[in-house]
N, C-alpha and C positions, 0 to 999 in steps of 0.2 A: 504493498500499501503506499502511494505516494506520501510525503509528507505534509502536502494540501487536503488529500483526502482523508489524513489522520485527525487534522484540526478539525475540518467538516467535520468527522464524525462525534468528536467528542462534544464539541461545540452545540451541537444539534442533541445530544442528550443531555446536555445541561438547560438547553433553551426547552426540553420538555419537560423537565423540573424546574424553573429559573429559581434563584435565589429569594427567599421572602424578603422583604425591605421590610424594617431597617437592616442592613448586614454591612460585614467587614470584612478585611481580607487578610489574613497574616500568611508571610511568608519569612524564610527564615535561610540563613549561611548561605548568601548570595555570594561572597568571596570573591569579588571582583578585584583586579590588579591595577598597579599604574598604568600599565600594557594593556590596553584592551584585546590585544590578540595574544594574551599568555596562556598556557594552557596548565594543568595542575592533572597529576594521573589519567594525562592524553584525554581532557576534556576540558573547555574551552567556556569558565563561567560566564563572559559576558550573552555569547550566544544561545548557552540553554536560559540566562533568566530571559532575554526577550523570548524564547519560545513559550516560556509561561504567561510571560504578559499578553503574548499575544491571544492566547486562549481566554483571561481574563478579559482581557479589552471586548471579546467577541460575546462573554457568556455572561460577567460580572462587571459591567462595567461605570456599576453607577454606586459604590460603596459609600458609606459614612464616611470611613476612613480606611487606612493601610497600618497594617502593623508590622513592623519587621524586628525580628527577635534575634539578632545579632548575630555577630559572622558576618557582618555587611561587606567589610572587606577582608582581602586574604593577606594585605600588607600594610594595611593603616596609612595609606596615601593618601594625599590630599585629592588626587584626579581619578582615584576610585570612588570616592565617596560624592562628589560632584557628578559623575556621570554617574552614578546609582540614583542620586535624585533626579537628574536628567529624565532616567528612564522612567522613574515611576510617578514623574509628573503628567506621563500620558494618562495615568489612571483618572485625572481631575480630580483628587481629594487630598484631604491631610494625610501626610503620613508621619508615623512615630518612629523613631529608632531607637534599639535598646543596642547596648555592646556587650560585646562578646569579647574571648579570649584571643581572637586575631585582632581587635579593633583598636583605635586610638580614643579612647574615651572623652579628653580633653579637647582633641579635633571635631569630632562629631558634634559636642555640644556648643562649640563654636558655631559649625558650619551649619547646623541642625534646627538647633533652639535658641542661636543669639545668645549664648551664656558662657560666660568666663567660669571654668570648672579647675577649682586647685587640685594640683597633681594629689592623687591616690583620693580626692573626694569620689563619691558615689553620684553619678548620674540619675537621680530618681525623678520620678513623673507621675502626676495625676490629673485626670480630668474626668468629667461628666457629659456623657451622650447616650441621649435617645433612653432617659429612664435608667441608667447604667454607669457604674464606676469603673473606669480604667485605673488598677494601680500597675505602675510599672518598675519593676527592682532592676536594679543594675548587680549583677552575680560576678563581673569581670574582675580579676585581680591581674594589674600589670606583670609580664614576665613569665606568667604562669597559664597551663591548660585548663586546670581546673577553678572552679568558683567560690566565692564564699558572700555572703551578704552581708556579715560585720554587726556588730549590736547596735553602734548608731542607726543604721537604716533598718533593723527591725525595732527598735523602738518607734523610729517615725512611722514603720506600716501598723504597725499597734494603734498608734494613736490615729493613724487617718482611718482606719478600720473603725475605731472606736466612734468616729466624728461621724458615719454614717451610717447603723447598724440595719437599716432597713434598706438600703439602698442596692439593687442585688450589683455583684462584685466580679469582675474579671482582674486576676492577676496574670502579670507574665512577666517572666524572665530568659535568659537567655539557655543557662546551663538548667540539666532536669535534675531536680528536687528530689527525686527516688529513682532505687536504681532498675536499669532496663533488662538487666539481665546480660549484657556483653560485659567480663573483666575489665577489659582497657577502658572501655568508657565508664563503665562505674567507678574506675579509680580516677576519674576528674572530672566527680559531682559537684554537687557545692558542699563544701566541706562543713558547714554550718547548718545542715538541711535538718538536723534534729530539732533542734529552738527554732525555727521556722515553720517548718512541719505544726509545730502546738500553736504557733499563732494561728496557722492557717487552719488548724483543725477547731480551734474553739473560734471561728467565724462563722457563723450559719449562713452568712450573704453572702458567702466566695461559691460562685457557682462553677469556675473552670479556672484552673492554674492552664498558661499554657507555655510554650518552651523551645527551644532547637535545638541545637547543639549536636544530636545526636544521627541525624542524617538521617532518618528513618521513621514511620510512624508509630506512635506509641499511645494508646489511650488504657486507660486504667482511672477506676475510681476509687478513691479514698473518703472514709465519712461521708458521704452523699456529694463531696466535689470530683469533676472531671479532671484529669490530668491528662494534657493532650501535648505529643508533638506535634511537627508537620514536617514532612521531608524536605530536604534540602531544594533548592533549584538549580542546585549544580552536579551533586555525585550523593550518591547514597552509599550508607556503610551497611555491611551484613548483620541483621538481628542477631542474638545470641551468640556471636562469636566470643570465643575467648580473647581473642587477639585481630588487631586492626586487617580487615579486610572488606573491599567493595564489595558492590552488592550491583554490576551492570543491569540484573534483570528487573530492576524497580525506578519506576520512572520517577524524575523530579515532580513537585506537587506546590499546589497551596491549598489553604485552609479556607473556607468560607463561614463566617460564623453569624445565624442569623439570628435575633434579637428580639424577644417577644415576651411582656411581663418581667416574669423573672428564669424565662427559658433561654437556653442558649443552646440553638440547634445549627450542628455543624455537617461540613461534606468537603471531604478532598478531590480537589480537582489535578487531574493528571496533566501534564505539561505535551503531552504527544497521542494521545487517545488509546494507546494499549491498556491503560492501567484502569482499573472501573472503580467507579465513584463508591467511596465511601460514607455511608451516613452515620451521624451518632446525636441519638436524640437525648434527652436530658426528661 
């Protein structure tokens, strides 16, 4: 099947079951480099992101906002961030960016939020939309693959949740707060996940926790909250592998999250049409 036919197939499928408004889009681990022609593991991140965006533009072109859950850049370069911003501008929606372990949070804060971030400070963000609260955490630790939230950010999170106990809430971060069954990935999760999860477990308004980092689909429920990753737009890792292994049989994807009352229903949209749509309803 030609690429044009694959795009048509996936777009037709999504149009048959269009996203219910209001909705937003989550993408992650775009890994753009300073050089737009750069390749890693023999894959070009720019080209793969473009394919995913083509599908989204055809099938989900009117989101409330776009959420990028980290590893926006593969080298922390200014040019990679500017090019990512230009690409996502095509969705004609506000974009919220989270730093990952490959990112430069100080540069991201300046370019994407117009903020001066002190070295080692956390790029925390919160906003309300469509009757929901979105809390964006910074799990990145400069120079480390693993993540950490830190006591100051956990205190901020607790106070932010306490300020709106009746507002349905989604919390997002880059690193996975729960183990995913891959030994090499679970060695670089959030170091202080236990106290973080204690806060989340005690906040009944938290309906979903979204993250990236693991380059694969992962969905599990914990105390009534859905914990979900989205595949990378770039390259996938083999699930449940004890050591690093690519999964070239799995496709890049984006997650569409529809908001209704206190429900957040999601669907994964594959980038080339061979990936079946996977729905998750609360």
